[in-house]
C-alpha positions as CSV (number, residue, x, y, z in Angstrom):
1,X,-38.8,13.5,-4.3
2,X,-36.9,13.5,-1.0
3,X,-35.7,9.9,-1.5
4,X,-34.0,10.8,-4.8
5,X,-32.2,13.8,-3.2
6,X,-31.1,11.6,-0.3
7,X,-29.7,9.1,-2.7
8,X,-27.8,11.8,-4.6
9,X,-26.5,13.3,-1.4
10,X,-25.3,9.9,-0.2
11,X,-23.6,9.2,-3.5
12,X,-21.9,12.6,-3.5
13,X,-20.7,12.0,0.1
14,X,-19.3,8.6,-1.0
15,X,-17.4,10.2,-3.9
16,X,-16.1,13.1,-1.8
17,X,-15.0,10.8,1.1
18,X,-13.4,8.4,-1.3
19,X,-11.5,11.2,-3.0
20,X,-10.3,12.6,0.3
21,X,-9.0,9.1,1.3
22,X,-7.2,8.7,-2.1
23,X,-5.6,12.1,-1.8
24,X,-4.4,11.1,1.7
25,X,-2.9,7.9,0.5
26,X,-1.2,9.7,-2.3
27,X,0.4,12.3,0.0
28,X,3.7,10.4,0.4
29,X,4.3,11.0,-3.3
30,X,5.0,14.6,-2.4
31,X,8.0,13.6,-0.3
32,X,10.6,13.9,-3.1
33,X,9.3,17.4,-3.9
34,X,9.7,18.5,-0.3
35,X,13.1,17.0,-0.2
36,X,14.2,19.0,-3.2
37,X,13.2,22.3,-1.6
38,X,15.6,24.8,0.1
39,X,13.8,24.5,3.4
40,X,15.7,23.9,6.6
41,X,16.5,20.2,7.4
42,X,14.2,20.3,10.4
43,X,11.3,21.6,8.4
44,X,11.9,19.1,5.6
45,X,12.1,16.2,8.2
46,X,8.9,17.3,9.9
47,X,6.9,17.8,6.6
48,X,8.1,14.5,5.1
49,X,7.4,12.7,8.3
50,X,3.9,14.1,8.3
51,X,3.4,13.2,4.7
52,X,4.3,9.6,5.4
53,X,2.8,9.0,8.8
54,X,0.2,11.6,9.6
55,X,-1.5,13.0,6.6
56,X,-2.7,9.7,5.2
57,X,-4.3,8.7,8.5
58,X,-5.9,12.1,9.0
59,X,-7.3,12.1,5.5
60,X,-8.7,8.6,6.0
61,X,-10.5,9.8,9.1
62,X,-11.8,12.8,7.3
63,X,-13.0,10.6,4.4
64,X,-14.8,8.3,6.8
65,X,-16.4,11.3,8.6
66,X,-17.6,12.7,5.2
67,X,-19.1,9.4,4.0
68,X,-20.3,8.2,7.3
69,X,-20.1,4.8,8.8
70,X,-22.5,3.1,6.4
71,X,-20.7,4.6,3.4
72,X,-17.3,3.5,4.8
73,X,-18.6,0.0,5.4
74,X,-20.0,-0.1,1.8
75,X,-16.7,1.1,0.4
76,X,-14.7,-1.4,2.5
77,X,-17.0,-4.3,1.5
78,X,-16.6,-3.3,-2.2
79,X,-12.8,-3.0,-2.0
80,X,-12.4,-6.3,-0.1
81,X,-14.6,-8.0,-2.7
82,X,-12.3,-6.8,-5.5
83,X,-9.2,-7.8,-3.6
84,X,-10.7,-11.2,-2.8
85,X,-11.2,-11.6,-6.6
86,X,-7.5,-10.7,-7.3
87,X,-6.2,-13.1,-4.6
88,X,-8.2,-16.3,-4.4
89,X,-7.5,-18.7,-1.6
90,X,-6.2,-21.5,-3.8
91,X,-3.7,-21.0,-6.6
92,X,-2.1,-23.4,-9.0
93,X,1.5,-24.6,-8.5
94,X,2.8,-22.5,-11.4
95,X,1.1,-19.4,-10.0
96,X,2.6,-20.2,-6.6
97,X,6.1,-20.5,-8.1
98,X,5.7,-17.2,-10.0
99,X,4.4,-15.5,-6.9
100,X,7.4,-16.8,-4.8
101,X,9.7,-15.5,-7.5
102,X,8.0,-12.1,-7.4
103,X,8.2,-12.2,-3.6
104,X,11.8,-13.3,-3.2
105,X,13.6,-11.2,-5.9
106,X,12.8,-7.8,-4.4
107,X,13.6,-9.0,-0.9
108,X,17.0,-10.4,-2.0
109,X,17.8,-7.3,-4.0
110,X,16.9,-5.2,-1.0
111,X,19.2,-7.2,1.3
112,X,22.1,-7.5,-1.2
113,X,21.9,-4.0,-2.7
114,X,24.0,-2.1,-0.1
115,X,26.8,-4.7,-0.5
116,X,26.6,-4.8,-4.3
117,X,26.7,-1.0,-4.4
118,X,30.1,-1.0,-2.9
119,X,31.6,-3.3,-5.6
120,X,29.7,-2.0,-8.6
121,X,29.9,1.8,-9.1
122,X,27.0,1.7,-11.6
123,X,24.6,0.7,-8.8
124,X,25.3,3.9,-6.9
125,X,23.2,5.9,-9.4
126,X,20.2,3.6,-9.7
127,X,17.1,5.7,-10.5
128,X,14.3,5.8,-7.9
129,X,11.9,4.2,-10.3
130,X,13.9,1.0,-10.1
131,X,13.3,0.8,-6.3
132,X,9.6,1.8,-6.7
133,X,9.2,-1.0,-9.3
134,X,10.8,-3.5,-6.9
135,X,8.3,-2.4,-4.2
136,X,5.4,-2.8,-6.5
137,X,6.6,-6.2,-7.6
138,X,6.9,-7.2,-4.0
139,X,3.3,-6.0,-3.2
140,X,1.9,-7.7,-6.3
141,X,3.4,-11.0,-5.2
142,X,0.9,-11.1,-2.4
143,X,-2.0,-11.1,-4.9
144,X,-0.3,-13.6,-7.1
145,X,0.3,-16.0,-4.2
146,X,-3.3,-15.9,-3.1
147,X,-5.2,-15.8,0.2
148,X,-3.6,-19.0,1.7
149,X,-0.2,-17.3,1.6
150,X,-1.5,-14.6,3.9
151,X,-2.3,-17.3,6.4
152,X,1.2,-18.8,6.0
153,X,2.8,-15.4,6.4
154,X,0.7,-14.6,9.5
155,X,1.8,-18.0,10.9
156,X,5.4,-16.8,11.0
157,X,4.4,-14.2,13.7
158,X,2.3,-16.5,15.8
159,X,4.0,-18.4,18.6
160,X,2.1,-21.3,20.0
161,X,5.1,-23.4,21.2
162,X,4.2,-26.4,19.2
163,X,5.8,-27.9,16.1
164,X,3.4,-28.6,13.3
């Protein structure tokens, strides 16, 4: 009987730890709500900074502490297995081209937007969801481009002094 209870306890720890981690990763979504409050600018800045660069990390540590190292390793292995499925190492030429398009368009829009905004008044009131969509398209491009793209991207930041 003890083995069955241990298994249920381990499963509940996994679920609870995963939920804590997910809540932490979602905490930056509260930033617009904090920005719209009547709090002082210093308090808003502090809280939004913590929501972006403190709370997610603390919640991740709490989640790992709840589920334990074996639980975290199992979760990490499961997530990496799913990501590996979404981003295989080799992709077709057409998938590569679509991925490059998805990669380049948000980057170019992000670079050109401040300049276009000056000339086109309608761009000054672009809703936030347009920017969020661009970020999501950019992130999805990494999965469309596949695993070899990660190696190519990493190669941009490695200096070995030799031309290849």
